[in-house]
N, CA, C and O of each residue as an XYZ file, in Angstrom:
208
protein
N       0.764    -18.274     -7.572
C       0.998    -17.302     -8.611
C       1.652    -17.995     -9.800
O       2.551    -18.819     -9.632
N       1.202    -17.663    -10.980
C       1.808    -18.194    -12.191
C       2.210    -17.042    -13.088
O       1.826    -15.897    -12.848
N       2.985    -17.342    -14.121
C       3.375    -16.304    -15.072
C       2.167    -15.711    -15.777
O       2.175    -14.536    -16.144
N       1.132    -16.513    -15.969
C      -0.054    -16.034    -16.674
C      -0.971    -15.225    -15.757
O      -1.762    -14.412    -16.236
N      -0.871    -15.442    -14.438
C      -1.734    -14.757    -13.478
C      -0.895    -14.202    -12.331
O      -0.923    -14.742    -11.225
N      -0.142    -13.117    -12.589
C       0.677    -12.563    -11.514
C      -0.195    -12.029    -10.384
O      -1.344    -11.648    -10.607
N       0.347    -12.003     -9.182
C      -0.403    -11.540     -8.016
C       0.367    -10.431     -7.315
O       1.592    -10.352     -7.410
N      -0.356     -9.591     -6.621
C       0.226     -8.542     -5.797
C      -0.177     -8.835     -4.360
O      -1.357     -9.043     -4.079
N       0.784     -8.853     -3.453
C       0.489     -9.089     -2.040
C      -0.162     -7.843     -1.448
O       0.379     -6.742     -1.552
N      -1.307     -8.021     -0.836
C      -1.996     -6.917     -0.173
C      -1.788     -7.071      1.327
O      -2.163     -8.084      1.918
N      -1.189     -6.057      1.931
C      -0.918     -6.072      3.361
C      -2.046     -5.426      4.147
O      -2.361     -5.857      5.257
N      -2.658     -4.386      3.572
C      -3.677     -3.639      4.303
C      -4.567     -2.889      3.317
O      -4.092     -2.368      2.308
N      -5.848     -2.842      3.619
C      -6.790     -1.990      2.891
C      -7.383     -1.045      3.922
O      -7.962     -1.493      4.911
N      -7.246      0.250      3.704
C      -7.655      1.250      4.678
C      -8.607      2.246      4.027
O      -8.280      2.860      3.012
N      -9.768      2.397      4.611
C     -10.719      3.370      4.091
C     -12.108      2.783      4.059
O     -12.308      1.639      4.468
N     -13.058      3.534      3.587
C     -12.847      4.854      2.991
C     -12.464      5.886      4.048
O     -12.931      5.842      5.186
N     -11.610      6.805      3.645
C     -11.160      7.905      4.482
C     -11.058      9.139      3.600
O     -11.369      9.076      2.411
N     -10.632     10.243      4.158
C     -10.506     11.479      3.391
C      -9.038     11.693      3.042
O      -8.169     11.634      3.912
N      -8.770     11.941      1.767
C      -7.410     12.211      1.300
C      -6.903     13.473      1.984
O      -7.610     14.479      2.029
N      -5.687     13.428      2.516
C      -5.165     14.551      3.278
C      -4.070     15.344      2.599
O      -3.553     16.297      3.182
N      -3.700     14.973      1.374
C      -2.635     15.709      0.694
C      -2.783     15.586     -0.812
O      -3.523     14.732     -1.301
N      -2.085     16.430     -1.541
C      -2.085     16.379     -2.998
C      -3.299     17.024     -3.628
O      -4.091     17.680     -2.952
N      -3.440     16.833     -4.934
C      -4.518     17.482     -5.688
C      -5.889     16.906     -5.359
O      -6.903     17.534     -5.664
N      -5.945     15.735     -4.751
C      -7.226     15.113     -4.398
C      -7.604     15.344     -2.936
O      -8.478     14.654     -2.413
N      -6.966     16.294     -2.275
C      -7.219     16.570     -0.861
C      -8.707     16.807     -0.622
O      -9.364     17.537     -1.363
N      -9.221     16.174      0.428
C     -10.622     16.335      0.797
C     -11.573     15.337      0.165
O     -12.748     15.292      0.531
N     -11.093     14.536     -0.778
C     -11.954     13.565     -1.453
C     -11.906     12.207     -0.748
O     -10.878     11.839     -0.177
N     -13.020     11.461     -0.786
C     -13.015     10.109     -0.218
C     -11.993      9.228     -0.956
O     -11.879      9.282     -2.180
N     -11.269      8.432     -0.198
C     -10.183      7.636     -0.755
C     -10.100      6.289     -0.048
O     -10.394      6.195      1.144
N      -9.706      5.255     -0.767
C      -9.380      3.958     -0.184
C      -7.919      3.683     -0.524
O      -7.520      3.776     -1.684
N      -7.131      3.349      0.480
C      -5.719      3.054      0.287
C      -5.499      1.550      0.319
O      -6.047      0.855      1.176
N      -4.706      1.053     -0.605
C      -4.319     -0.355     -0.635
C      -2.808     -0.398     -0.472
O      -2.062      0.041     -1.348
N      -2.366     -0.934      0.661
C      -0.935     -1.027      0.934
C      -0.469     -2.415      0.521
O      -1.013     -3.424      0.968
N       0.532     -2.453     -0.327
C       1.055     -3.731     -0.802
C       2.165     -4.223      0.114
O       2.736     -3.441      0.874
N       2.470     -5.495      0.049
C       3.514     -6.097      0.866
C       4.571     -6.745      0.005
O       4.431     -6.839     -1.215
N       5.628     -7.190      0.650
C       6.677     -7.907     -0.057
C       7.828     -7.045     -0.528
O       8.663     -7.512     -1.304
N       7.899     -5.793     -0.078
C       9.008     -4.928     -0.482
C      10.295     -5.412      0.178
O      10.300     -5.754      1.361
N      11.377     -5.441     -0.582
C      12.651     -5.873     -0.002
C      13.727     -4.789     -0.081
O      14.914     -5.095      0.028
N      13.329     -3.526     -0.267
C      14.309     -2.436     -0.351
C      14.872     -2.033      1.010
O      16.031     -1.627      1.093
N      14.074     -2.135      2.085
C      14.489     -1.797      3.453
C      14.986     -0.350      3.564
O      16.051     -0.101      4.129
N      14.223      0.590      3.032
C      14.581      2.009      3.100
C      14.594      2.480      4.553
O      13.713      2.112      5.329
N      15.581      3.287      4.927
C      15.715      3.750      6.313
C      14.553      4.632      6.744
O      14.251      4.693      7.936
N      13.895      5.311      5.823
C      12.802      6.229      6.137
C      11.426      5.580      6.033
O      10.419      6.259      6.232
N      11.356      4.303      5.732
C      10.073      3.628      5.516
C       9.220      3.627      6.783
O       9.695      3.268      7.860
N       7.949      4.035      6.645
C       7.021      4.013      7.778
C       6.055      2.838      7.674
O       5.045      2.799      8.376
N       6.362      1.885      6.803
C       5.472      0.747      6.557
C       6.191     -0.581      6.745
O       5.953     -1.524      5.991
N       7.055     -0.665      7.728
C       7.833     -1.894      7.910
C       6.968     -3.110      8.178
O       7.400     -4.236      7.928
N       5.747     -2.912      8.685
C       4.863     -4.057      8.904
C       4.445     -4.696      7.580
O       3.956     -5.825      7.567
N       4.632     -3.982      6.468
C       4.253     -4.500      5.155
C       5.431     -5.116      4.411
O       5.255     -5.656      3.319
N       6.625     -5.045      4.985
C       7.817     -5.507      4.278
C       7.742     -6.984      3.945
O       7.966     -7.362      2.795
N       7.440     -7.816      4.902
C       7.462     -9.261      4.676
C       6.086     -9.866      4.482
O       5.975    -11.080      4.314
N       5.041     -9.064      4.499
C       3.677     -9.594      4.326
C       3.352     -9.785      2.870
O       2.250    -10.222      2.536
């Protein structure tokens, strides 16, 4: 990664699936879960993505 070409860590790509909540409910959706979060929130359900 360089300053001119920043990168985002991708931990998981899931889909296509059907959106299950919000205004887009029922529509085909692809989710991209990013990695590298260092907040360590107590309620986080994505701990497998923390260090990836």
